[in-house]
N, C-alpha and C positions, 0 to 999 in steps of 0.2 A: 747357759743360754737363757735370756730373759725375754722370751717371745711374748708379744702383746698383740692385741687386735689391730694396732696401727700397722703392723707388718703384714696384715692380710692383703692379698692381691685384690685388684678391682673385681667386683662381681656384677658389674653393669651388664644388663641383658640376661642375667641368670635368674632362674626361678627355684626357690627353695621352699620346702614344706617342713614346718617344725611342729611337732605334737606337744601339747601342754605349753603353748607359747605365752600364756597369759601371766605366768608368775615364775619366780625363782630362776633356775637355770634356763628354762625355755624362754623366758622374757629376755634374759641377757644374751642368749644365742640369737634371738630374733633381732635385737638391737644391733649386735655385732655384724650380722649379715646385712641388715638394712643400711647401716652406715657405710658399707662398701658397695652399695648400689643394687643389691639383689632385690627382686620382688619376693617378699616372704609371705607365704600362705600360712596364716596362724590357725592351726587346726586345734580347736579347743572344745571342751564339752559344754561350757557355760557361755552363751553369746554375750551376756551382759558383762561378765568379767573380761571376756576377750575384747570387747569394745573399749572398756576402760583402759585396758593394757595398751591397746593400739593408740589411744589418745596420748598415753604417757610416752610411748616410743616416739610419736610424732612431735611431742613437746621437746624431747631430747634431740631428735633428728628430723627437722621439719621436712626434709626431702624424702623421708622414708616411703617406700612403696609397699603397702600392706594389703593383704586380702584376707578377710575373715571367713572361715568355714567351720561348720559345726561337725565335731567328731567325738563320739563316745567309744573309747577303746574297750569298754566292757560290754559292747554289743556288736556282734558280727553283722547284724543288719545295718547298723550305723556305719560301720567300716565299709560295707559294700556301697551304701548310698554315697558316702563321701568320695570313695574312689571313682565312682561313675561320674559324679559332678566334677571332680578334679580333672578327669580325662576330657570331659566336654569343654572345659574352659582353658585347660593347660595341657595340650597333648605332648608337650616336651617339658620335663621336670629335670633340673640339673642336680638336685640334691634333696634327700630326705633325712631329717634328724628324728630318730625314734627316741624322744626325750621323756615324754609324760610317764609318770609312775606314782605308785603309792607305797608306803613303807610301814611295816609292822602294825598292821591293823587287826582288830578282832576278825575271826573267820566270817567272811561274807561271800556271796556268790554273785557272779556276773549274770547278765540277762540270759546267757546260754548255759548256766549251771557250772561254770568254772570257778575254782577257788580264786578270789578276787585279785590277789597279788600276782599269781602266775598268769591269770587271765588277762589282766591289764598290762603288766610289765613285759610279758613275753608273748602270749598267744595273740593278743590284739595287735601288737606290733608285727608279729610274724605274718599274720594275714594281710595287714596293711602293706608291708614291704613287698610281698609277692604280687599284690594287686597293682602296686605303683611301679613295679620293676619295668614293665613295657614302656612307661613314660620316661623312666630314667634311661633306658637303653636308646631312646630316641635322641638323647642329648649327646654332645660331643665328648665330654669328660665327666660322666655322672658319678656321684658318691652317695653312699648310704652310711650314715653314722649312727651307731647304737650307743646309747648312754648306759654304761654299766656301773659297777660299784665295787669297792674293795670288800663289800659284804659277800662277794662271791666266795671269799676264802673260807667262810664258815658254812657255806651252803652245801647241800647234797641233793641229788636228784632222787626223789622217792618214786621210782617208776611203778612200784606196787601200790602206791597211794598218792598219786600226783595231786589230787584235789583235797588232801588233808581230811578225808572222811574218817580215817582210823585214828589219826593223831595230828594235832595242830599246835604249832608254836608260832606266834606272830613274827618273831625275829628269825626263827628257823625257816619259815616259809618265804620271808623276804630274801634270805640268803639263797634259797632254791631259785627264786625268780631271777635274781641277779646272776647266778651261775648260768641259768638258761640263756640270759642275754649274751654271754661270752661263748657258750657252746654254739649258739645260733650264728654269731659273728664269724667264728672260725669255720664252721660248716658251710655257711653261705660263701665265704671266700673260696673254699675248695670247689663247691658246686658251680659257682659262677665261672670260675676259671675253666673247669672241665667242659662247660657248655659254651665256652667262647664269649661269655658276656664281658662287656667292658666296664661295668659298674664296679668301682672300688668300694669295698665294704670294710670299715674300720670301727673300732670301739674307743670310747673315752670314759674316764670317770673323774668326778670333780674333787676328790678328796673329801674333806669335811668342810662343806660350804653351808652358810647360813641361809636356809630357805624355810618355807612353811611346811615342807615335806615331813620334817621330824615331829611336828606336833599333832599330826592328824590322828595317829593311833591313840594318843592320850585324850584327845578331844572326843573320839568315838567311845572310849571306855569311861569317860567322865573322871579321869584321874587328874586331880589338881596337882598332885605332886609330880606326876609324869610330865604334865605340861610345863610346870615350873622348872623341872630338871632339864628338859629339852631347850627351853628358852635360855637357861643359864649357860648351857653348853654352846648355844649359838652366839651368845654375847661375849663369852670370854675365850673360847677355843677355836671357833670356826672362822674360816676366811670368808670373804664376801662372795655373794652369788656371781658377781662380775668376774672375780678371779676363778671361781669354780667352773665357769663356762669356757675358760680359755682352752682346756684340752679338747673340748668339743669343736670349738672354732678352728683349732689347729687341724684336727682330723678332717674338718670340712673344707679347708682351703689351702693348707701348706702344700707346696709342690712335691715334697719328698715322701708323701704318704702312699703306702702300698696296701693292697688287700691283706687283711689279717693283722694289721698293726693295732696296737693298743696304747693309748696315751693317758697320762695322769700327771698330777703335780710332782715337782722335783724335790719337795721339802721332806722333812722327817716323816718316815713311814707313809709317804705319798699323801699326807693329809693337807698340805698347803703348798703353794708355790707356783712356779711357771711350768708350762707343759713340757713333757719329755716322753719318749717312748718307754713303756714299762712292760713288765712281765705279768703273767698270771699263773695260778697254781696248776698242778698236774690234772686235777679233776676237770678244769675248764678246757684242757687240751686233749681230753680222752675222746678219740674219734668214734669209738663204739657208742659211748653215751650220746655224742652229738648226733650220730646217725639215727639212734633210737628216738631221741627227742624230736628230730626233724620229721620222722615218720609219724610219730604220735601227733605232732602239731598239725601236719597236713590233714590227718584224719579228723582231729577235733575241730579244726576251723573250716574244713571243707575247702581248703585253698591248696592248690597243687602247683609245684614248680615244674616247669617243662622247658 
């Protein structure tokens, strides 16, 4: 199956929110949704970069309907303000793509004292998803798409040291954050179903896609070799961000998607290719870990699912 965005159904009259919409996978997801007629709320931390990205989307798709809103997933206050403003302007939201993320950076803390990778990639999106859920439930066929990664395979949940205060590895903590994305996806699917929610929650990963995500850690440490190595990998091994966004767009729009599904590329080791349904490891399916992560996430973000 070589599914492409041309096979997406019309999204006219639908409203989608995409986090980190100004670059990489988020930009291509925004473009794909807009090309099918959706109004896309571009939820971005930097208004200037978001505005430039919106101009580029409109250049490629002149009829694109875009709304720019500021969101910093490393701040619970920003998430609360964004969610309130979104509800005031868009009481019905058809879909949310939890896309924004950071990868393999030196240890940093969010505004609320969370380790930055877990705080941004999981906890911020956890709080956002539960705050936006009432808007999703107001839609006819709502979807929540979580952008995960094959990095979940080397991740481990350090429940005795979630914030990396005792031990920190940039890549190890990235793996933990991406494992958390899948634990959240599967647990949300179970809880939403048990509560009678109609929102479909699914996950997707891009394989190895060329974006600016890979180079941030090297830039923060000042490693010229690290930056060179990441750029080399992007140029000779990675598929395009446009291809990398296809699993997300499939999860967002394909009619056969069900809660708990996970999509990735169909090529060698799921690193490139067209979207297909894929599996994940046993740790990501562990219901005890998922329940503990959910409980911890509610307490840390002061966001409760009911």
